[in-house]
N, C-alpha and C positions, 0 to 999 in steps of 0.2 A: 640486395637491393639496398641502394643509399639511404641512409639515415634520413639526411636532409629532404630527399625525395619523399619518403613516406610522410615526412612531417608536413610538407608542402601541400600531399595530397589531402592530410587530413584537414587543415588549414581550410583548403578549397572547400571540402564537403561540409564541413562546419559552418563556414561562413555562408554557404548556399543555404544550408539547415536553418540558419539563423534567419536570412531573409523571406523564406518561404514559410517558414514557423510565423513570423511576424506578421504576413499577409494572411495566414489561416486565422490568427487571433483577430484580426481588424475584420475578417469575415465572420466571426463568431465560430469558429471551427477550432478544433483541436490542433496544437501545434504538431503533435505527433504527424499528423498528415503532412505538414510541411517536410518533416524530417525523412518520410517515406518518399516523397515526390523527389526531394534534393538526391537522395541515392538513387533513384530511377533515372532521373533526368542525365546525371553524370556518370552513370554505371557504364559497363561494357556493352550492353545492350542497347543504348541510347548515343549520347556525344562522346562517350569513352575518355572523359576527362582525367579519370584514375588509373593509373598504371599500376598501383601497387595495392589492389582490393583484396588479396589475400592476407596482408600486413594488418590493412584497417580490419577486416573480418576478426583475424586474431585477437585484436585490440577491442572489439566488440565483444568476444566471448567473454572477456574480463568484466564487461558492463553487465552480462547475464548473471555472472557470479556474484558480483556485488549486489546487483538487483534482488537475488535468491536471499543473499546474507542480510540486506536491510527486511526483508520481508520475514526473514527468519527471526529477527530482533522483535517482529511483532507477535511472535508466536508462542506467549506465554500460555501455560495450561487454563489460569482462570479465565484469561479472555477467551480461550476457545471454548470453554466450558457455556460463557454467557451467551454465545451466540447461539445455543441451544440445539435440540435434537433436529430441527427442520433444516437448520444450515448445514449442520456437520453429516448426521444420515443422510440428507438429500443431495449435500456435495460428494458423497462417497456414492450414492446410487447414481447419480447423474453421469459420472463417470465411466462407471463400468456399463450402464445401459446405451449411453452414447456409441461407447467402443463397440460394443456387440451389434447394435444396429447399422453402425456405418461399416463394420466388417462384413454383415450379411450383404447390403447394398453393394459392397465392392466386388464380393463372390458372385453377385450375380450378374455384373458385368465379366465375369470370366477371368478375373484376377486369382492368383495363387492364395493360398490360406495364410501364408506369411505375409504376403504383401497386402491381405485384406485387414488382417489384424494391424498392419502398420497404420494403414489408412484410418481404420477406427481410432487408434490411440492418437492420431495427429488432430482429427477433428474434435476429440473429446474435451481438449482443451480450451478456456476461452484467455482474452486478454487481461490480465490483472493490470498492467503498467497503464492500459488506456481506460478502461471500466472505472477503477478506483480513483484514476486523477479526475474523470469527467463527473462523477458521483460528488467528490467534495468539491470540487468548483460550484457544481449545482446545489450545494447545501442538501444533497438527498442522501449521504451516507449514512443517516440516523433514519430515514423513513423505512416503513416495513419493506417495501421492495428491496431497497439499498442493503440493508442489514443481512438479510438472506443472500443477496447476490455476493455480497463481500465473505458469507460463510462459504458458499459454494465454491467462490475463487481460491479461498484460503486451502480447501481440500483438494482442487485441482492442483494447488501449487504443490501439496505434499505429494500428490500422484506424479509429479513430473519425474521423482527419481526412479520410481519403480517402472515408468512407463520407458524412459530412457534406457534402463537396464533391458526392457522387453525387447525394444527395437533393436537394442546390439546385439542381443542373442538371437533374433529372427534373421539378423543379416548374417550370422555365422553360417558356416558351410557344416556340413556332417549330417550324421543320423538324429534321428528323435534323442536316442542314448546319448549322445554327444552335446545335444543342446542340453539335456538335463544335468549333465556333468558341468556345463558353463553356467548355467545358472546357479549350480549349488555353490560353484567357486566363487561368482560374482557374490552371491548373497553372503558368502563367507566374509571375503574381503569388505564388505559395507558393514557387516557386524563387527570386525575389528577397527575398522575405521571410527564407528559410533563410539566403541568402547575407549579406545585412545583419547579421542575429543571430549567425552565424558569426563575422563580421570583428570585431562589437562584444564579444562576448562570449570571443572567442579572442586577441584583440589587445588592447583597451582594458580590460576588467575585469580579467584577471590582472595589469597592472600596478597598477591600482586596489588590488588585494586584498592586494598587498604593501607598501602604505603603512603605516607605523608607526601613524598615528592609528587605522587598523581595528582593529591589534592591540590598542591600549590600550582603544578603547571599544567595547564588544560590541552598541551599539546601532546603529553603522554598517553593520556588515555585515548586519543585519535589514533596514535601511531600502533599502541595495544590492538585496538581493534581492527586496522587494516592488516598487521601483520598476522591476526586471528584468522581473519575473513581469505585474505589471499593464501596465505599458508596452509590454509584447510583446505582450499582450492586446488592448489599444487599438489598435497598430499592425496588426494582423490585420483586426480589427473595421473600419479606415479603407480597408484594402484590399479590403473585400468578403469577408474569408474568416471562419472561425469564429475568435471569441477563444480558443477552447481551443486551436487550431491554435498559435499565437504563445507562450500559455503553457507548452504542451507542450515546445515546441522549445528555449524559453529555458531550461526547469527541466532539459531533456536535455544542454544544451551547458553547463550549469552542474555538472552531475554530477560532472565530473571535477575541479573545485575542491575544496580540503582542507576549506572552510568548508561544504560541502553537508550533511553530517551535522547540524552546529549549526543553520543556518539551517531544516533541516526541523523541529527540534525548537522553534525560536522562534517560527515563524509557524503552529505547532500551534493553539495558541487561536483564531488569526483564522479559520484553517481550519475549525475545528470550529464557530465560530459559523456562519461562511457555508454550510456543507455541512447545517448541521441547519436553516436556512432552505431549502435547496435541497430537503431530503427534504419539509420541510414545503411549501413549493410544490408538490411533485408531488403531494401528499396533496390539496391543495386542487382540483386538476383531476379527483379522484374524483367520480363522483356516484351516492352510495348508491343513491337511488330508480331511476335506470336500470339501475344494477348488479342490483337485485331483479327488475325486469322482465325483465331479460336474462340471468338468471342460468344457464340450459342453455348458450347462447352462451359466456358468459364461462367458464364451467367445462370446455366442450370445447376452447376454446383454450389453457386454462391445461393442460390434461393433455396436448394435444399439444405445447406448448412444453418442460415438463417432460420427459416421455418421449422426446420427438424429440430434444432437445439431449444428453440423457444417452445414448441410444444412438449419435448421431452421434460424440460425444466417446469412447465405448467402442471403436467401430470404428477409429476413427482411431489411437487411442493403442495399439491392438493390432497396428496396421500397424508401430509403431515399437517392437514387442516387448516391453511392458509386460503385466504378469499381467491375466488377466480381472478379477480383484478390483480391483486398482489403477486399471485405466483405467475401471471402471465407478463407484468411489468418486468419481474425479477429474469424471464427467461428471455424477454425481448433484450433486455441489457446485454445478456451474455450469448446473443446470436451472432457470434464471430469465432473465427480460428485465433488462436493467441500467438503471443512472440514464441513462446517455449516449443511451439509446433514446429517453427522454423529449425530447432536443434534437431527434434525427431526426424524431421525430413532428410535433414544432412546427416545424421548418423545411417538413414537407410538408403541412401541415394548410391547408386552404382550395384548395389548388391540386391535388395529386393525392390527397389524403387528405381523405375527407368528415367532417362532423361526427360522423356516427354512428360510422364505422369509427375515428375517431381515439378516440372513448370507449370503444368496443371493445377497443381496445389497450392504453389507459390503465387501464381496469379488470383486465385480465389482467395487465398489467405488476404492477400495485401488489399482486395477489393473489399473484405468484409472490415479490414481495419480503416479503411475509408469510410465505410457505412456506420461504423460504431459510435461517433458522436451524433448522428442522426437519432439511431436506435435509444439511445441513452437518453436523448431529448424528449423522444416521442412516446417512450415507453408508457409513462402513466396514461396519457390520452389515446395511445393506441389501445391498451388493454382495456381500458374502460367502453370504448367504441366498440372493439371485438366480442366483448362479454355481453354489452346490451343487445347487439344484433343477433349472437345465439340464442340469447334469453328469448328475443322475439321470436326466434324459428322454432322455439321449443326444444332447442338441444340442451340447454342449459335451465335448470329449474331457478326462478327469480330468488327464491329463498336461500339457495346456495351461494349467492353473491354478497351475504352478509353474514352476521354471527361470529362464532367461537373463535374465528382466524383473526379477527380486528381486535387484538391484545392493546391495553391502552399503552401508549409511548412511554419509553424509558424516561425517569425522572430526570430533568437537567442538572447537571453537575454545578458545583459551585468552585470557583478557582482562584486559590490565593498564591499570591507570586511573590515570593520573599517570606522567611520563616524565621525572622529573628524575634525579638520580644513582641512586637507589634503583630506580626503575624501569627505567632504562638497564641496571643490574646485573642484573636480572631477566631484560631482554630479551637480553642478551648470551649467557646459559647456555642460551637457547631458540632460537639462531640454527639448529639443525638442525631446528626444529620451526616455521620461519619461515612456512610457508604457513598455519598454524593459529593464528598469534598475532596479535590484534588490540589496538592501542593507543589510548587515548582521552586528549588533553589539550587545554586550552584555548589552548597555548602553539604557534603554527606553527613555531617553532624546533625544538620538542622531536619534532614531528611529522615535521619533515625528517630528524632523526637517527634517529628509527624508522625511515622508509624507508630511510636509508642500511644499515640493518641487514637491509633487504628484509621489514620486518614492515608489516603493513597498519595503516594511521594515520587516525584521524578526529579534526579539532579538533572539540571540543565540550565542554559541561559534562555530567558524569555524574551530576549531580543531577537530568537530565532523562530520564526513562523513553524517551522516543523515541531519544535519543541511545544509550541502553544497548540497546534491542531493534535499533536499526539496526546496531549492532556486534556483534549476534549472541548476546547475553548470554540469552536464553530457551534456546539449546542449548547453552550453553558447558559444558565439563568443568569449568573452575575460573575465578576471579576474583581479581586480585593488586590490592589498593587501596593504594597507596603515598602518598596524599595526606597531607601533613604536617599540616594544619588538622584536628584532632580533632572539630571540629563536622561539616565538609564530610565527613570520613570516615565518621562515623557515620550521617549521612543517606544517604550513597551505599551504605553496608553494609545499611541497612534497606530503600532502595529495590530494592536487588539481590534482597533477601530475599523482598520484597513480588511481584515480577514473575516471578521466576525462582528458587522455594524450593529448587530441587534442585540448584543450582550451588554448589559447594565454595568458601567466601570464606575468603583470607589477606589480614590487614589488618595495616598497621604502624601502632603505637602510637607515636608522638614520645616521649612522656612515659609514664611508669609509672601515673599515676593515671588516664590514660584508657583503661587496657586493660580494665578492666571494661565501662565503656562500650560499647567494640567488640564485646565478646562479646555483652553485654545486645542489641545492635542487630542479631545475627543470624552475626557472625563465626565460623567453625568453628575458625581458628587465629589467634592475634595475637602478632606479633613485638614484644615488649618492648625498644624501643631501648636504654632505660636499663638494664636486667637484662642484655640482649646484650653491650652496652659493658663493663657491670661484671665479666660473667664472661670477657671476651676480656682486660681489664685484669689480672684476678686470674691468669689462665692466664699472661701475660706476666711477672707479679711471681713467682710461682712458679717459673717458667723461670729467670727471674734469681737467685733466691735459690740455686736449685740450681749454677747456675755460680759464685756467689761462695764457696758452703760447701764445693765440692769441694777437696779437699786439693791444694794445689800440688805438683808432680811436680819432683825434682831431675833435671838433665840427667846 
């Protein structure tokens, strides 16, 4: 295939995804729906505009790997622990229970045990990309149901790796003994990959990250991250494992690096490009004509997936003492089949999953993804209505709707942007609130000083929305901008105002003439250094004059 032909196909696909994404956003829907529609419209089963679908799909696989790499960057163990037992234990139970029940339903339709297990694994996963993006855009990521949905999604992302291995082994030929040998060999290679990446990223990379050249040149940490993520994906592929496994482990091991936040922000554009191709390539798998001919079967499967997953998650989270409304809202948010399920379906296609079954699963999955924006938006109201109706029918005790599960919301964080002398002075006054204070600065030395004060620190450029969001700006009580550069300070204030309009912003004006600019940019309070210094100088002068004018007393 000619390179320029592939490039032209990608250009056409991205252009259509852009147009349909804008249309969806104007209709207050997720742009992901536009990306899926673009792939379906231009794909081989509709207008047939894309002649190099296999090459586009190969690039889309890189998007999956890069997406898992960035998810891995979020997987610091302290953050996992903060999600709590309900999210982590509930997420594990959800994957296992959904897979078992899905397999039992498939067996009841006469499928083989291998095929049934593969179908169970496919429907067990939900869409991290869709749900998280929607929860963040709706400012519900810190809500009770949002935090538990996030925890379950993270556990599902961890489960992707063993599920890919499972479906790969199930698709192999041979006796049960041979399958056992294959599993053992696969796990062995996975352990070797994990050990190699651990040694590389915990012994070699930390020394490289502290080189002065990396601190001076912002491009070098980005290149290091891309080489690490794509290199790990390539190594995993060469070992016969899922490339997503290597990328995810690399991201998780880099998560403890102080550069993790900025790396996430810097590769966001590349990730957006490849993930858009990924969703568009998913759309290309859809067959509109087949969908219409088999509409009853597709709709029946969609209803079973949405209702079944919502109920399973509802029951599991109730066991962890969440209220009915919060547990059901989290379940409704996750009532779809996720993007990584396409990877599982593709692995099993042609061996344990027939072409018709593959098309049925793909059609149902795309339909559930189209429904996801509505599920997330309506989840709180639907859960309240359903629980109230069941309570009136005496199927749920009214008292169980309240109580212990309604924990107090987490304390809202305080964000300090810039940790020079001014930022350090602010941080020192907040030591007793250290667990709530987050510092953002591009200088690693400043972040080390913040950590010495037991403050949370992120190396990053606050002019990137991803950096601010990762630091918790959307749920912050206040943000203090101490950057001396007036242009950068105003840009940061405007960005905070656009993504977190409720946050109270206190900004530093290095010179008096920039105070009005910062206020116009959205700062609630501006500390004018020249006026402040002038007032202090005047106060000292008055004190001195009083001392001079005081009449001398004779001994």
